[in-house]
C-alpha positions in Angstrom: 3.0 -7.7 -8.9 4.0 -4.1 -8.8 7.0 -1.9 -8.7 8.3 -0.3 -5.5 10.2 2.9 -4.7 12.7 2.3 -2.0 14.9 4.2 0.4 17.4 5.6 -2.1 14.7 8.0 -3.4 14.3 9.8 0.0 15.6 13.4 -0.1 16.5 13.0 -3.8 13.2 12.7 -5.6 14.6 12.5 -9.1 11.5 12.4 -11.3 13.0 10.9 -14.5 10.7 7.8 -13.9 7.6 9.9 -14.0 7.8 10.9 -17.6 8.0 7.3 -18.9 5.2 5.9 -16.8 2.3 5.1 -19.2 -0.4 5.0 -16.5 0.7 7.8 -14.1 1.3 5.5 -11.2 3.7 7.7 -9.3 2.6 9.8 -6.3 4.6 12.7 -5.0 5.4 13.5 -1.4 7.6 16.3 0.0 10.9 14.4 -0.4 10.0 10.9 -1.8 8.0 9.3 -4.7 5.8 6.3 -4.3 4.2 4.0 -6.8 0.5 3.3 -6.5 0.2 -0.5 -6.7 -3.4 -0.3 -7.9 -2.2 1.8 -10.9 1.1 0.1 -11.8 0.9 -2.2 -14.8 4.3 -3.9 -14.2 5.8 -2.5 -17.4 9.2 -1.8 -15.8 10.0 1.2 -18.0 10.6 3.3 -14.9 13.4 1.1 -13.5 16.2 2.1 -15.8 15.2 5.8 -15.6 16.0 6.0 -11.9 19.5 7.5 -11.4 19.8 6.1 -7.9 18.4 2.6 -8.6 15.5 3.1 -6.1 12.8 1.2 -8.1 12.5 -2.6 -7.9 10.0 -5.2 -8.9 8.1 -6.2 -5.8 9.7 -9.7 -5.8 13.1 -8.2 -6.1 13.0 -5.6 -3.4 16.1 -6.1 -1.1 15.3 -7.8 2.2 16.1 -4.7 4.2 13.8 -2.6 2.1 10.7 -4.9 2.1 8.8 -2.5 4.3 8.7 -0.1 1.4 6.2 -2.2 -0.4 3.5 -1.4 2.3 4.8 2.1 2.6 4.3 2.8 -1.2 0.8 1.4 -0.9 0.0 3.6 2.1 1.5 6.8 0.8 0.0 6.4 -2.7 -3.4 6.7 -1.0 -2.4 10.0 0.6 -0.3 11.7 -2.0 -1.4 13.2 -5.3 -0.2 11.9 -8.7 2.8 13.4 -10.3 2.7 13.2 -14.1 5.6 15.5 -15.3 9.3 15.6 -14.5 10.3 18.2 -12.0 13.8 19.3 -10.8 15.3 17.0 -8.1 15.6 18.4 -4.6 18.4 21.0 -4.3 20.7 18.7 -2.4 19.7 15.4 -4.2 23.3 14.7 -5.4 24.5 14.8 -1.8 21.7 12.6 -0.5 21.9 10.1 -3.3 25.1 8.8 -1.7 23.5 8.5 1.8 22.1 5.2 3.1 19.7 4.6 6.0 17.5 7.6 5.2 14.1 6.3 6.4 14.1 8.8 9.3 14.3 11.6 6.7 11.1 10.7 5.0 8.5 13.5 5.2 4.9 12.7 4.9 
């Protein structure tokens, strides 16, 4: 099992979760974070840190977000690790309230 970053993270990219990850499993893209399933140790410390509730245990990912499990695995192979907190994207507060953002994902 692993943890999965879902759609709520797109165009927000809050990085509160990054600082608490003991194995540096997060990967950073232009406007989204992904979790490398090969690195994740299932500790769950990142879940309560996410201000937009974008992180789920693999078995708890909402049905309409299941494709994010494969997407996290794919993107984590392409993107570099992020190991320190950064500022969220400038308009993160606006985008945190938007749903159906998959089309906004930048690779």
